[in-house]
C-alpha positions in Angstrom: -8.9 -13.3 -32.8 -11.9 -13.3 -30.5 -15.4 -12.6 -31.7 -17.0 -9.3 -30.6 -20.1 -11.3 -29.6 -18.1 -12.7 -26.6 -17.3 -9.2 -25.4 -19.3 -7.0 -23.1 -18.9 -3.2 -23.3 -17.5 -1.8 -20.1 -19.7 1.3 -20.3 -22.8 -0.9 -20.7 -21.7 -3.0 -17.7 -21.0 0.1 -15.6 -24.4 1.6 -16.5 -26.3 -1.6 -15.7 -24.5 -2.1 -12.3 -24.4 1.6 -11.5 -20.6 1.8 -11.0 -18.2 4.3 -12.4 -15.9 3.3 -15.2 -12.9 4.5 -13.1 -13.8 1.6 -10.6 -13.4 -1.0 -13.4 -10.2 0.7 -14.5 -8.8 0.5 -10.9 -9.7 -3.2 -10.8 -7.8 -3.7 -14.1 -4.8 -1.8 -12.6 -4.7 -4.5 -9.9 -4.7 -7.2 -12.6 -8.0 -8.7 -11.4 -9.6 -8.3 -14.8 -8.4 -7.6 -18.3 -10.0 -4.9 -20.5 -9.9 -5.6 -24.2 -10.0 -2.5 -26.4 -11.6 -2.6 -29.8 -11.6 0.8 -31.7 -11.0 2.7 -28.4 -13.9 1.0 -26.7 -13.3 -1.1 -23.6 -14.7 -4.6 -23.3 -14.5 -7.5 -20.9 -14.6 -11.1 -22.1 -18.0 -12.7 -21.4 -16.6 -15.5 -19.4 -15.1 -13.0 -16.9 -18.5 -11.4 -16.2 -19.2 -13.5 -13.1 -15.9 -12.4 -11.6 -16.6 -8.8 -12.4 -20.1 -9.0 -10.9 -18.6 -10.6 -7.8 -16.1 -7.8 -7.5 -18.9 -5.2 -7.8 -20.9 -7.0 -5.1 -17.9 -6.9 -2.8 -17.5 -3.2 -3.5 -21.1 -2.1 -3.2 -22.6 -4.5 -0.7 -19.7 -4.9 1.7 -18.1 -1.6 0.9 -14.7 -3.1 0.3 -12.4 -0.7 -1.4 -10.8 -1.6 -4.8 -7.4 -2.2 -3.1 -8.9 -4.7 -0.6 -10.9 -6.7 -3.2 -7.8 -8.5 -4.5 -7.0 -9.7 -1.0 -10.6 -10.8 -0.4 -10.7 -12.7 -3.7 -7.4 -14.4 -2.8 -8.7 -15.5 0.6 -12.0 -16.8 -0.9 -10.0 -18.8 -3.4 -7.8 -20.1 -0.6 -10.9 -21.1 1.4 -12.4 -22.9 -1.6 -9.1 -24.8 -2.1 -8.9 -25.8 1.5 -12.5 -26.9 1.6 -11.9 -29.2 -1.4 -8.7 -30.5 0.1 -10.6 -31.2 3.3 -13.3 -33.1 1.5 -10.7 -35.1 -0.4 -8.9 -36.0 2.9 -12.2 -37.0 4.5 -13.0 -39.4 1.6 -9.5 -40.8 1.8 -9.8 -41.3 5.6 -13.2 -43.0 5.1 -11.7 -45.4 2.6 -8.8 -46.2 4.9 -11.1 -46.8 7.8 -13.3 -49.1 5.7 -10.2 -51.0 4.6 -9.0 -51.3 8.2 -12.4 -52.6 9.2 -12.2 -55.4 6.6 -8.9 -56.7 8.0 
């Protein structure tokens, strides 16, 4: 069982970020976050706070609708993966080039 101290109340989060609770519910419906209920009060896990804040920024600052946020998050994850793969390949190429130069 998780401790309540690692949970953040959805209503407090929504009040702080000036978003409607229905927005957070729509994000949950898309399986982007999980809401944990304790005695009929909705919470998110503290470690998911950065993701939810990122989602709110996409929604408020870029005016991306809740349906598009999942697509944007997927594309951002894909970009991150490809950048890491690119760096790995560059390091590998550099090592191969240095080995070739020593022959």
